[in-house]
C-alpha positions in Angstrom: 161.0 251.0 146.3 159.1 254.0 145.0 157.2 255.8 147.7 154.3 258.2 147.1 151.9 260.2 149.2 148.3 259.1 149.4 145.4 260.1 151.7 143.6 257.7 154.1 140.3 258.7 155.6 140.3 259.2 159.4 137.4 257.6 161.2 135.6 258.7 164.3 136.5 262.4 163.7 132.9 263.7 163.2 133.9 265.5 159.9 135.6 264.3 156.7 139.4 264.2 157.4 142.2 262.6 155.5 145.7 261.7 156.7 148.5 262.0 154.2 150.5 258.7 154.5 153.5 257.2 152.7 152.7 254.3 150.4 154.6 252.0 148.0 153.5 252.5 144.5 152.6 249.1 142.9 151.2 250.5 139.6 149.2 253.5 138.4 146.5 253.3 141.1 147.5 250.5 143.5 149.5 251.3 146.6 150.7 249.5 149.7 150.5 251.6 152.9 153.7 251.8 154.9 154.4 253.5 158.2 152.4 253.3 161.5 149.2 254.7 162.8 149.6 257.6 165.3 148.0 257.2 168.7 144.4 258.3 169.0 143.8 258.0 165.3 141.7 255.4 163.5 142.5 254.9 159.8 140.1 253.5 157.3 142.9 251.3 156.0 145.9 250.1 158.1 149.6 249.9 157.3 150.4 246.9 155.1 147.1 247.1 153.2 147.1 247.2 149.5 144.6 249.8 148.4 143.2 251.2 145.2 143.3 255.0 144.9 141.3 257.6 143.0 142.0 261.3 142.6 139.9 263.6 144.7 139.5 267.4 145.0 139.6 268.6 148.6 137.8 271.6 150.1 140.9 273.8 150.0 141.1 273.4 146.2 144.0 270.9 146.3 143.9 267.5 144.7 145.3 264.1 145.8 145.1 260.4 145.6 142.6 259.0 148.2 142.5 255.3 149.2 139.0 254.1 148.3 139.2 250.3 148.3 141.1 247.6 150.2 142.6 245.1 147.8 144.3 242.9 150.5 143.0 239.3 150.3 141.1 238.3 153.4 142.4 234.9 154.5 139.0 233.9 155.8 137.5 234.5 152.3 140.3 232.8 150.4 139.4 229.7 148.6 140.9 226.5 149.7 143.7 225.2 147.4 142.6 223.2 144.5 142.7 219.5 145.1 144.9 217.2 143.2 143.1 215.4 140.3 141.4 212.3 141.4 142.8 209.0 140.3 140.7 206.8 137.9 140.1 204.4 140.8 138.9 207.2 143.1 136.6 208.5 140.3 135.2 204.9 139.8 134.5 204.5 143.6 132.8 207.9 143.7 130.6 207.2 140.7 129.8 203.7 142.1 128.6 205.2 145.4 126.5 207.8 143.6 125.0 205.1 141.4 124.0 202.9 144.4 122.4 206.0 146.1 120.4 206.7 143.0 119.3 203.0 142.7 118.3 202.9 146.4 116.2 206.1 146.1 114.6 204.7 142.9 113.8 201.4 144.6 112.2 203.3 147.5 110.1 205.5 145.2 109.0 202.4 143.3 107.9 200.5 146.4 104.2 201.4 145.8 104.3 198.8 143.0 104.2 196.1 145.6 100.6 196.6 146.4 98.7 193.4 146.0 95.8 192.9 143.6 92.3 192.1 144.9 91.4 188.4 144.9 88.6 189.0 142.3 90.9 190.7 139.8 90.4 189.5 136.2 93.4 190.2 133.9 92.9 191.5 130.4 93.4 189.2 127.4 96.9 188.3 126.3 96.9 190.6 123.3 96.0 193.6 125.4 98.7 192.7 128.0 101.2 192.5 125.1 100.2 196.0 123.8 100.3 197.5 127.3 103.7 195.9 127.9 105.0 197.3 124.6 103.7 200.8 125.5 105.6 200.7 128.8 108.9 199.3 127.3 109.1 201.4 124.1 110.2 204.8 125.6 113.1 203.2 127.5 114.0 201.1 124.5 114.2 204.2 122.3 116.4 206.0 124.9 118.8 203.0 125.1 119.0 202.6 121.3 119.6 206.3 120.8 122.3 206.4 123.5 124.0 203.4 122.0 124.1 205.0 118.6 125.4 208.3 119.9 128.1 206.6 122.0 129.3 204.5 119.1 129.2 207.4 116.7 131.2 209.6 119.2 134.0 207.0 119.2 133.6 206.6 115.4 132.8 202.9 115.8 129.4 202.7 114.1 129.0 200.8 110.8 127.2 202.1 107.7 123.5 202.8 107.6 122.6 199.2 106.7 124.0 197.9 110.0 122.4 200.7 112.0 119.1 199.7 110.4 119.6 196.1 111.5 120.5 197.3 115.0 117.3 199.3 115.3 115.2 196.4 114.0 116.9 194.2 116.6 116.1 196.7 119.3 112.5 196.7 118.2 112.4 192.8 118.3 113.9 192.8 121.8 111.3 195.3 123.0 108.5 193.3 121.5 109.9 190.0 122.9 110.2 191.6 126.4 106.6 192.7 126.3 105.4 189.2 125.1 107.4 187.4 127.8 106.1 189.7 130.5 102.5 189.3 129.3 102.9 185.5 129.2 104.8 184.9 132.5 102.8 187.1 134.8 99.2 187.1 133.7 97.8 188.3 137.1 100.6 190.9 137.7 99.4 191.0 141.3 102.3 193.2 142.4 102.2 195.5 139.4 105.8 194.8 138.5 105.1 194.0 134.9 106.3 194.6 132.3 109.3 196.2 134.2 110.5 192.9 135.8 110.5 190.5 132.8 110.8 193.2 130.1 113.9 194.9 131.4 116.4 192.1 130.7 115.6 192.3 127.0 116.0 196.1 127.0 119.3 195.7 128.8 120.5 193.6 125.9 120.1 196.6 123.5 123.6 198.2 124.3 125.1 194.7 123.9 123.4 194.4 120.5 124.8 197.8 119.6 128.4 196.7 120.4 128.0 193.4 118.5 126.5 195.0 115.4 128.2 198.4 115.2 131.7 198.1 116.7 133.6 195.7 114.4 136.9 197.5 115.2 136.7 196.0 118.7 137.5 192.3 119.1 134.6 190.0 119.6 135.6 188.9 123.1 136.2 192.5 124.2 132.7 193.4 122.9 131.2 190.5 124.8 133.0 191.4 128.1 132.1 195.1 127.7 128.5 194.2 126.8 128.1 192.0 129.9 129.5 194.8 132.1 127.0 197.2 130.6 124.1 194.9 130.7 123.9 194.3 134.4 123.7 197.9 135.6 121.6 198.8 132.6 119.1 196.0 133.5 118.7 197.3 137.1 118.4 201.0 136.1 116.0 200.1 133.2 113.8 198.0 135.5 113.4 200.9 138.0 113.0 203.4 135.2 110.2 201.4 133.6 108.6 201.0 137.0 108.5 204.8 137.5 107.0 205.2 134.0 104.4 202.6 134.8 103.4 204.4 138.0 103.1 207.7 136.2 101.2 206.2 133.3 98.7 204.4 135.5 98.1 207.6 137.4 97.4 209.5 134.2 95.2 206.8 132.5 97.9 205.5 130.1 98.1 201.7 129.2 101.5 201.1 130.8 100.5 198.0 132.8 97.6 195.7 133.5 
């Protein structure tokens, strides 16, 4: 153990004072103080501390290494040990809980859609309801189609451009069909849930259509099972997303409902 002499400032002395102390040299400017503190002295750093030193000129013209910083880790400030990686099952449970919290908050925020229409409300013609329904569904439809293409391309599953064009045409047809069904089945729309309620199942089928059209490397039954698993949560999230978009659109004068 190589020992060296460093200087530690004495506190509560009224003037600048340094005590020469023995220290174990760790590298060029790091030292660990050894020894003990004499009675009636208060050192800036205590024995056992690892300190960083810097050269200093004293009033008598001499020079020496002065402890300027404590490098000893503070147990109270140390980070807790890293947790072991979560198992896939634990990750799935955590994501499921977060998804349910998100869905619950979305449902609460969409509750204002439950306001009843007045008894003298006259709905617009079917064609206008169809157009309004398509305006409400189209943004979410474009998002779902884009995400489906990106996901399949990331896993190198997408087919050539011709198949992608068929998929996009199919997504457009599903969106238009959803708007048509919503406009036909809920003419009065007395709770302002349309086209979110009847249109969302058709939009939830867009990822399923992407799997069927663009992922030929996956077996048909696997595609069907994966698609059904995607469709159910996608339907619920899409319904709430369209509902939020309807609220925003109606508040800003956009034709997102009737």
